[in-house]
N, C-alpha and C positions, 0 to 999 in steps of 0.2 A: 778464542775458543774454537775447537774443531768438532764438527758434528759427525757422528758415526751411526751407521745402521747395522743391525744384526739380522741375518737371514736364518731363521730356524731357532726355536726356543726349546730345544730338547736338552739333553744332559749337558753337552758342551756349550751350546748357545746360552742357556740360562746361567751356567757357571761363569761364562765370560762377562755377561751383564753384571753379575754379582761382584766379580773382581774389579771391574772398571768403576763400579759405583762405590763399593765399600772402601776401596783403596784409592779413591779419587785424588787425594792430596799427594800421595806417593807417585801416582800415575802422572799427574800434572807436572810435578817436579822433574821427573825423568823425561817427559815429552817436551818440556819447555813451554807448555801452555795447557790449559784445561781441556779435557775431552768429555764431550757430552753425548750420551746415547739419545738420539732423537727419534728413531723408529725401530721397531722390532716387527719382522714379518713372520707370520705363522697363520696357517689356516684354522688352527684350533683356538678355542677361547680360554683365556686365562684371567677371568674376572676377579679371582682372589689374589692375583699377583700384585705386589707393590708397584709393578711397572705396567699395570693394565692400561694406563692412559697412553702408553707409547706404541701399542699394537696397531698394525695396519694389515690388511689382507690383500692389498693390491701392490704388486712389485713396482708398478709404474710410479707409485707415490714416492718410492725411494729413488728410482732411476731419474725422475724428472726434478728432484730436489737439488738445486745448485749448491746448497749448503753442505750436503753429504760429501765428504772428501774420502772417507774410508768405509768400506763395506766388509763386514765379517760374514763369511759363508760357512755355516755349520749344518747345512741341510743333509749333506752326504749323497753318495751315488754320483752318477754321471748324466742324469736327466736334467731336471730343473736346475740343479747346481751348476752344471756346465753352461746352460743357456744364460742364467742370471749372471754368472761370473763374467762371461764373455761380453755381455751387454754393459755391465758396469765398467769393465776395462775400456771398452770402446767409448764410453761416455766420459772417460778421464778420471775415474774413481779408482783408487788403489783397493785391492782386495786381499784380505787375510783369510786363511782357511785352515781347517784341521782335516780336510777331506783327502785321505791318502789315495783313494781310488781315482779321484779326479786328477790329482797331480801325477800319479803314475801312468795315467792314460793320456791326458791332454797337456801335460806340463810344458813341453816345448812350444806348442802353439800359444798357450796362455801367457807364458813368459815373454815370448816374442811380441805378442800384442801389447803387453804392458810396456815393453821397451819402446815400441812405436808411439805409444800414447804418452810416454814420459811419466808413467806411474809405476807402482810396485805390485807384485804378486808374491806374497810371503806365506810360508807354510811350515814354520818350525814345529807346530803341533802335529803335523801329519805323520811323523815317523816315531818319535820317542815319547809322545805325550808330554809329560813335564820335564823330560830329560833334554837339556840343551845339546843338540847334535848337528843341526843344519848349520848354524852360525859357526861352530868350531871347525867343521869341515870346509865351509866356504871361506872363512876369514882367518881364524886363528892358525889353521894349518895350510894357509895359502902358499907358504914357501916350500912345502913338502910335495914330493911325488907320492901320492897315496897308493900303496900297492895292494892293500886288502882291507876289507871291512867285513866283520862277521859278529854274530851275537844272538842273544835271546831277544826277539823283537815282538813277542806276543805274550801278554800276561795271562790270558785265559789258558793257553796250552801249558804254560809254565806252572800255573796253579794246579792243573790236573795232574801233570807228571809228578810234581812235588807230593801231592796227596796220594797218588798211587804208590809211591815209594815209602812214604812215612806211615801211611795207614794200612798198607797191604791191601789196597782197594783196587778193583778193576776199573777200566776206562769208563764204562757206562755209569758206574756209581759215582765216580768223581765228576763226570760231566753233569749229572743231575745235581750234585752238590754245588757246582759252579753256577748252574742256572738259578738255583734257589737263592744264592748269595748275590746274584746280579752280575757275576763275572762273565757269564756266557749268555748269548742270545737264545731265544726260543729255537731259532734255526742257527745252529752253531757252526755250520759248514765253513764259513769264511775263516774262522779261527782254527778249528781242529783239523781242517784239511790243508792248512798252511797258506791260504790265499792272502790273508792279512799280512803275514810276515813277508810274503813274496812282494806285495806292493811296496812295503817299506824298504826292503833291500834294493828294489829297483830304483827308488828315489835316491837312496844313498849312493848307489853305484853310478847313476847318471850324473849326480852332482860331483862325485869324486873323480870320475874318469872322463867327464866332459861330453859324453854322447848318450842319447836316450837308450835305456835298457828296458825293453818292453816285456811286460809280465807274461805275454803269451809265448815267449821264447825261453822261459825259465822253468826247468824241471822242478816240480813242487810235490812234496810228500808230507802229509800231516802225521798225526799221532794216533789215529784211530786203530792202527794195527799194533800198537805197543801193548805188551801184556805184563801182568805181574811177574811172569816168568822172566821176561827181559830185565825187569827191575832187579830181580834176585840174582840173575847171572851177572849183570853189570856190577852189582855190589861186590860179589865174590871175586870179580876180576879187578876191583879197585877203581870202578868208574861210576858215574851217574848218567842217566839218560836225559838229554836236553834236546829240544827242537831248535836248531840253529838255521839262520839264514846267512849265506856267505856270498861274497863277490870278490874275485881276485883279478887284478889287472895282469894280463899276460904279454904285454908289450904292444901288440897291435889290436888285441881284442880282450874281451872280458869273459871269465867263466863264473857263472852264478847259479845258485840252486838253493832249495829249502828242503831239509830232511832231518830226521832224528839222528843224533850223534851220541856216541859214548864220550864223556868228558871226564878226564882224570880228576880224582877228588881233591888234588892239590891245585887245580886250575881255578883262577878267580871266578870264572863263569859257573863252576860247579856249586859255588855258594850263593848263586842268585836264585832265590826260592820264591814260592808263592806267585803273586801277580807282578813281581818286580821284573824289570828288563835290565839287560847289560849289553853294551855294544863296545867292541874293540875296533879301534882304527889304527892301522899300521902305516906310518910314514917313513920315508927313507932317511929323514933327518932326525925326527923326534922319537922314532921307535914305536912301541905299542902304548896306546892310551886306552883306558877303559872308562866308559860313561855308564853310571849305574843310577837307577831310580825308578819312580813310578811311571810306567810306560803308557798308562791309560788312567781313566777315572775322571770324574767331573772337574774337580778343582785343579789337579796337576795339569790336565790338558788345557783348562781355561787359563791357567797361569801362562802357558806358552803362547796361547792365542792373544792374550792381553799384551804380552811383551811385543808381539809382532805389530799390534795396533800402535803401541808407543813408537816402535821403529818406523812404521809407515808415516806417522804424524811428523816425526823428526826429519823425515826425508820426503816431504811433500814436493819439494822442488829439486830433489836429487834422486836418481834411480839407484837402488841397491844392485850391485853386480851379482845377481843370482840367476843363473841360466845354464843351459847345456844345449848342445846341437842335436839335430835329429839323428837317430840311430838307424841301424839296419840289421837284418837277420844275420849277416855274416860278421857283425861285430861281436856276436855271442858265440863262444866256443863250447864244445861238448864237455861238460864237467866229468863225465865218466873217464876222460883221459887223465884227470888229475890223480896223483898217487897219494895213498894214505894207507894206514892199517884199517882192517875191516872187522866188524863184529858179525858173526853168523850164529843163528840159533837153528838147530836142525835135529832130526832124529836119526841121522846117519851114525855109523860106528866110528869109534876113535881110530881104528885101523884105516878105514877108508879116508877119513879126514886127513890123517898124517901122510897117507900114500899120495893123495892128490895135492895137498898144500905144503907138504914138507914140515918145517918147524913152525908150530903154532903154540899159542897159549890157551890151554884148555881149562874150562871150568868143570866142576864136579857134575856128573849126570844127575838129572832130577826129573822124575815123572816120565821117563822114557825119552827125554830130550837132553841135548847137550849144547853148550855154546863155546865158541872159541874166537880168538883174535888172530888174524893173519899177520904175516909180514907185510911190509909196505909194498903196495902194488896198485895199479889203476883199477877203477871200477869195471872197466871192460874186461880186464884180465880175470878178476875174481869171479865175474859172472860166467866167463868162458870156462873156468875151472869147475864151477858149481854145475853148470850144464844141467843135465837130467839125473846125474849121479848122486848129487847131494841136494835134497829139497830144503831150501832156505825158508824157514818160517819168518825169520827177521833178518834183514841185512842193513846194517848201519855203518856209516863211517865212524872212525875213531878220530877225535880232534887231535891234531898235531901238525907239525911242519910237513909241507908237501915235499 
């Protein structure tokens, strides 16, 4: 029997305890031995919980317990979660986490420490919730040179954009709806401004390309500026609006960013609606693979955390090869140099648009505004052409080959 401790009894922590307990037979069969939850750390009281006898409020109880071999960290953030994770690894305990902020910020340090101590630091749930993506990139696609990863990595923003389009609702109304349904936090900035998706693409890019991609070097734009007008124009042009996170390997460096895109209605990502996520991985041997499913939520995320616990137990004496090297600012290249078609919403005249951009695809004018899609060009070039002559109310990439 292997003893496990859980740090944090919030949505994911409580779900993980539930999965490990209720599926204990299946868990034991896959792990090769039974797994017991011995301690749960939380500063709150859960007297009505069926696991109330497992709660402790002193981290040292877990740290000093020699029977605890695996610790599940679901606290979140980079404060106590970082300190507790580091101390557990130093004490020779494997750590499993769903904490995308911690992995994207301190991943290289923590994985290096785990390697030095002969234990594991696993984080399948930190990117795609219930979608298996870390293992496929690290193991199943190990024979490939991955050239690009992109997709819809945040369920909250995808829910809002889907609702704006299908209900003809504006951003603020759909944000309130998402908050009422529990899809968005009271402070939704991490989701709607793109920071959550940025952390996830940084983890995937670091894993796929072998060096740390730091969030502070990644241009990130959310969806708060997307309007019903954009939805209508996109529809008339044959597209849907999606928030995409993208990372492309350029040979010596990586180009990565997060921003709204126009996605053609025949593209598989265009059909990813509501709180669902979809991730495309492009390998030089396998081609394009798409991973689809629930990217968040209590039980889908807990499923991924519990799978990592099983993996950690199976590899108590073997270290999983999950790591990447330190990065640098010059490893990240300017994404505005990448070429694509561009969507522009403006109040400029058709004559001016065609005079400055040449051949474009124009939508029908509506409420004194017009939208168009450019030819393929770099972000720098389109911004240079726009200058002060054409005020761009919206400027999105169009998903396609570079």
